[in-house]
C-alpha positions in Angstrom: 101.0 114.9 81.8 103.0 115.3 78.5 106.0 114.3 80.4 104.2 111.2 81.5 103.4 110.6 77.7 107.1 111.2 77.0 108.7 109.1 79.5 106.0 106.1 78.8 107.0 106.5 74.7 110.8 106.1 75.6 109.8 102.6 77.6 109.9 100.2 75.1 107.3 98.0 77.1 104.8 100.6 77.5 105.8 101.7 73.9 104.5 98.7 72.7 101.4 98.6 74.7 100.6 102.0 73.2 101.5 101.1 69.6 98.9 97.9 70.2 96.0 100.1 71.6 96.2 102.7 68.2 96.3 99.5 65.9 92.8 98.2 67.6 91.7 101.6 67.2 92.4 102.0 63.8 90.7 98.4 63.2 87.5 99.6 65.1 87.6 102.6 62.9 88.1 100.6 59.6 85.5 98.4 60.8 82.8 101.3 61.1 83.5 101.4 57.0 82.8 98.3 55.9 78.8 98.1 54.8 76.2 95.3 55.3 75.7 93.1 52.7 72.6 94.5 50.1 72.3 97.7 52.1 71.8 101.7 50.7 74.5 103.4 52.8 73.4 106.6 51.3 69.9 106.1 52.3 70.8 104.6 55.8 73.0 107.9 56.4 70.5 110.4 55.3 67.7 108.7 57.5 70.1 109.2 60.7 70.5 112.7 60.0 66.9 113.0 61.5 67.9 110.9 64.8 67.3 112.7 68.0 69.6 113.9 70.3 69.4 110.9 72.6 69.7 108.2 69.6 72.5 110.0 68.6 74.2 110.2 71.8 73.7 106.1 72.6 74.8 105.6 68.6 78.2 106.9 69.7 78.5 105.4 73.1 77.5 102.1 71.5 79.8 102.3 68.4 77.8 103.2 65.4 78.9 106.7 65.3 76.4 107.6 62.8 77.2 104.4 60.7 74.0 102.4 61.3 75.0 100.6 57.5 78.5 99.4 58.8 79.8 95.7 60.3 80.5 97.7 63.4 77.0 99.7 63.8 76.5 97.9 67.5 79.9 98.2 68.2 80.6 97.5 71.9 77.0 98.4 72.9 75.5 95.0 73.6 78.8 93.9 75.4 78.6 97.0 77.9 74.5 95.9 78.3 75.3 92.5 79.2 78.1 93.8 81.7 75.3 95.8 83.5 72.8 93.2 83.5 75.3 90.8 85.2 76.2 93.3 87.6 72.9 93.9 88.6 72.4 89.7 88.4 75.4 89.3 90.6 73.4 91.3 93.6 70.1 89.5 92.9 71.0 85.7 92.4 73.4 84.0 95.2 74.8 81.7 93.0 76.7 84.6 90.6 77.5 86.7 94.1 78.9 83.5 95.4 81.2 83.4 92.1 81.9 86.9 92.5 83.7 86.4 95.7 85.7 83.2 94.5 88.6 85.3 93.1 89.8 85.0 89.5 88.3 82.0 88.9 84.8 83.0 89.7 85.3 86.2 87.9 86.5 84.5 85.0 82.9 82.3 85.1 81.3 85.5 85.0 83.2 86.8 82.4 81.9 84.0 80.0 78.4 84.3 80.9 78.5 88.2 80.2 80.1 86.7 76.6 77.3 84.4 76.1 74.9 87.0 77.0 76.7 89.7 74.6 75.9 87.3 71.8 72.1 87.1 72.5 71.5 90.8 72.9 73.6 91.3 69.6 71.2 89.0 68.1 67.9 90.6 69.3 69.6 94.3 68.7 70.9 93.1 64.9 67.6 91.9 64.5 65.6 95.1 65.6 68.2 97.3 63.7 67.8 95.0 60.1 63.9 95.6 60.8 64.1 99.2 60.8 66.5 99.4 57.7 64.8 96.7 55.8 63.4 99.2 53.0 66.9 100.6 52.4 68.1 97.3 50.9 68.7 97.1 47.3 67.7 93.7 47.5 65.1 92.6 49.4 65.5 89.2 50.5 65.3 86.9 53.5 68.8 85.7 52.9 70.2 89.1 52.6 68.5 89.8 56.0 69.7 87.0 57.6 73.5 87.9 56.4 73.2 91.3 57.7 72.2 90.2 61.1 74.8 87.5 61.3 77.3 90.2 60.1 76.4 92.5 63.2 76.5 89.9 65.5 80.0 88.9 64.4 81.1 92.3 64.4 79.7 92.9 67.8 81.3 89.9 69.3 84.8 91.0 67.5 85.0 94.5 68.9 84.1 92.4 72.3 87.2 90.6 71.6 89.4 93.5 70.6 88.3 95.3 73.8 89.3 92.4 76.0 92.8 92.5 73.9 93.2 96.2 74.9 92.4 95.5 78.8 95.1 92.4 78.2 97.7 93.7 76.4 97.2 97.2 75.8 96.2 100.5 77.7 93.6 101.2 80.2 90.1 99.4 79.9 89.5 97.9 76.6 85.3 98.8 76.6 86.5 102.6 77.8 89.0 102.9 75.1 86.7 101.9 72.5 84.0 104.3 73.6 86.5 106.8 73.9 87.5 106.7 70.1 84.1 106.4 69.2 83.3 109.8 70.9 86.7 111.2 69.3 86.3 110.4 66.2 82.5 111.9 66.4 83.9 115.5 67.5 84.8 116.7 64.2 81.3 116.4 62.8 80.4 118.6 65.9 83.3 121.1 65.1 82.2 121.5 61.1 78.7 122.1 62.3 79.9 124.8 64.5 82.1 126.2 61.3 79.1 126.1 59.1 77.1 127.9 61.8 80.0 130.6 61.5 79.9 130.7 57.7 76.2 131.0 57.6 75.1 133.5 60.3 78.2 135.6 60.0 79.0 137.7 63.1 75.9 136.3 64.9 77.0 132.8 64.5 80.3 133.3 65.4 79.1 135.1 68.5 77.1 131.9 69.0 80.0 129.7 68.6 82.2 131.6 71.1 79.7 131.2 73.6 79.5 127.7 73.0 83.0 127.0 72.9 83.2 129.2 76.3 80.1 127.0 77.7 82.2 123.7 76.6 85.7 125.0 78.7 83.6 125.3 81.8 81.9 122.5 81.4 85.4 120.4 80.9 86.9 122.1 84.3 83.4 121.4 86.0 84.1 117.7 84.8 87.9 117.5 86.1 86.7 118.8 89.6 83.6 116.6 90.1 85.4 113.3 88.7 88.4 114.0 91.2 85.8 114.8 94.1 85.6 112.5 96.9 84.8 112.6 100.5 87.3 110.6 102.9 85.8 109.2 105.8 88.7 108.7 108.7 88.8 105.2 109.9 91.2 104.3 112.9 92.5 100.8 113.7 93.3 99.6 117.3 96.3 98.0 118.7 96.7 94.5 119.3 99.1 92.1 120.5 100.3 89.4 117.7 102.7 87.3 119.6 105.2 89.3 121.2 104.4 92.4 119.0 102.0 95.3 118.7 100.2 95.4 115.5 97.7 98.0 114.5 97.0 101.4 115.5 97.5 103.3 112.6 94.9 105.4 111.2 93.7 105.6 107.4 90.7 107.2 105.3 88.0 105.7 103.1 87.5 107.6 100.2 83.7 107.8 98.6 83.7 109.6 95.3 80.9 112.2 94.6 79.3 110.3 92.0 80.0 106.2 92.2 78.0 105.2 89.4 79.9 107.7 87.1 78.5 107.9 83.5 76.5 104.7 83.6 73.7 106.2 85.4 73.3 108.5 82.3 73.5 105.5 80.0 71.0 103.8 81.2 68.5 106.8 81.5 69.3 107.3 77.7 68.8 103.9 77.2 65.0 103.6 78.6 64.0 107.4 77.6 64.7 105.6 73.9 63.0 102.7 74.7 59.7 103.4 73.1 61.7 105.5 70.1 63.0 101.6 69.1 59.5 100.2 69.6 57.9 102.8 67.5 60.6 101.8 64.6 58.8 98.4 64.8 55.4 99.9 64.0 54.7 101.5 60.4 51.4 103.0 61.3 52.0 104.9 64.7 49.0 106.5 65.0 48.6 110.2 66.5 48.9 109.5 70.3 52.0 107.1 69.6 53.7 110.0 67.4 52.8 112.4 70.3 54.1 110.3 73.3 57.2 109.9 71.2 57.4 113.9 70.4 57.1 114.6 74.2 59.7 111.6 75.7 62.3 113.7 73.2 64.8 115.0 75.2 64.2 118.5 73.4 60.8 118.5 74.8 60.6 119.8 78.5 58.8 117.1 79.6 61.5 114.5 78.2 64.2 116.7 79.6 62.7 116.5 83.0 62.1 112.7 82.6 65.8 112.3 81.7 66.7 114.1 84.6 64.6 112.1 87.1 66.0 109.0 85.6 69.2 110.3 86.1 68.8 110.5 89.7 67.4 107.3 90.2 69.8 105.2 88.5 72.6 107.3 90.3 71.5 106.1 93.5 70.5 102.6 92.3 73.8 102.0 91.1 75.4 103.3 94.0 73.5 101.3 96.2 74.6 98.2 94.4 78.5 99.1 94.3 78.8 100.4 98.3 77.2 98.4 100.9 77.4 100.4 104.0 76.5 97.1 106.0 79.0 95.2 104.9 82.0 97.9 105.0 80.8 98.5 108.6 80.9 94.2 109.4 84.4 94.2 107.9 85.6 97.1 109.3 84.4 95.7 112.5 86.4 92.4 112.2 89.8 93.9 111.1 89.4 96.1 114.6 88.7 99.4 112.5 86.1 102.4 113.6 85.1 105.9 112.6 86.3 108.4 115.0 83.4 109.3 117.3 80.8 106.5 115.8 80.0 102.9 117.4 81.3 100.1 115.5 78.4 97.7 113.9 75.0 99.2 113.1 75.7 102.7 113.9 78.6 102.6 111.7 76.4 101.2 109.0 74.0 104.2 109.7 77.1 106.8 109.4 78.1 105.8 106.1 74.7 105.4 104.7 73.9 109.1 105.6 77.2 110.2 104.1 76.8 107.9 100.9 73.4 109.7 100.5 74.6 112.8 100.6 77.6 113.0 98.4 75.4 110.7 95.6 72.6 113.7 95.6 75.9 116.3 95.2 76.6 113.9 92.2 73.3 113.5 90.7 72.7 116.8 90.7 76.2 117.4 88.8 75.9 114.8 86.4 72.4 115.7 85.4 73.7 119.8 84.8 76.2 117.8 82.7 74.0 115.6 80.8 71.6 118.7 79.8 74.4 120.9 78.4 73.9 119.5 75.0 70.0 120.1 75.4 70.2 123.7 76.8 72.9 124.7 74.0 70.1 123.4 71.6 67.2 125.5 73.6 69.1 128.8 73.7 71.5 128.8 70.6 69.2 126.2 68.3 72.2 124.3 67.4 73.0 120.8 67.7 76.6 120.7 68.7 76.5 116.8 68.8 78.6 116.3 71.7 78.1 118.0 75.1 78.5 117.3 79.0 77.9 113.2 78.8 80.4 112.5 75.9 83.2 114.9 77.6 82.4 113.2 81.1 83.6 109.8 79.3 86.5 111.2 77.5 87.8 113.2 80.3 87.3 110.3 82.2 89.4 107.7 80.2 92.0 110.3 79.6 92.5 110.5 83.6 92.6 106.8 83.5 95.2 106.4 80.9 97.1 109.0 82.6 97.2 106.7 86.3 97.7 103.6 84.1 100.7 105.1 82.8 102.0 106.6 85.9 101.2 103.1 87.6 103.2 101.4 85.0 106.2 103.7 85.0 106.5 103.4 88.8 106.1 99.6 88.8 109.0 99.6 86.4 111.0 101.8 88.1 110.7 99.8 91.3 111.8 96.7 89.1 114.8 98.2 87.6 115.7 99.4 91.0 115.0 95.8 92.5 117.2 94.4 89.4 120.4 96.8 90.3 
């Protein structure tokens, strides 16, 4: 891996892309330090210290990174939500499904719809965020509130544009890279909490921190295994005559990842579990019953943790059913003369692929549910809120592996270009 980075740095084209990506990283982090007009930053930061684990994790993923008072408080969150909604609408609305099959032009049109939807979601989310912090403004004025909402919408739209610039001119997927840098920037805070635990509790604290570090290393190795795990279905193609030549007759494999949905199922589960808490922010006097419901839905509560796991299972199967269509795969395989050895083409192939995908998805859902519960289990056992755990490590490891693959492919492409030019 280090050799790949060294070779990439020696290549001018790739080095410029790396520097361009780092420059955008710097812009994103600077934006989280620019305060909204008229807001009491100290008061907001103190209020966010009492945020729940789900809220803090979603804030990191969305881009806020515990800086709800900043211009980039919402970050890439509205764009991610808009992209997910557009993916679901592509399956539900025939017109969008047709656009997705029309090549680059159709995908470009869907991308423009995602941008418009991002602005709408940013406006709604920004209004809610300003309403939540309205008592923490130094100047209470409707004009100040409106200016803050507009700043949040502009900041989120600007982050969306930066993500697209990384995708076009930098390294890797822009949205994933911005989430990656937000998570990495929040990790020193979790490390500082572990350090204060050692200083404050002495030998007992040091033993707790050592156990947590060992568990996180095991989790890291487990994540790498899960990300690289896949089931390869053998596929053979029958021979056929094309003119006077014989074509086909080759054998290949169709890979099915252990968890096709990846971290999206966890993000969906966090968003839905946190939704009542977001509604509660709009209610001044919640009442005893509603307050009790919010306590139960907290992931540190056993019922909330159980709901969290069940939601991960549900969204894992739901998203996998959208991404993988066994009927379409079997139909395309039959058209191209392909078949799975021992399985008849057509409906039997579709049923076989469905059965395999369901079993693989079950394994992936169990693995990701265990990883997502790591921070909660650490808090139950050691009474320490680490601030990062299975979910954040899944994202970081996944992005790192994607970066390595991207650099590898670009180095290989440049090698072939040089060979052809010679």
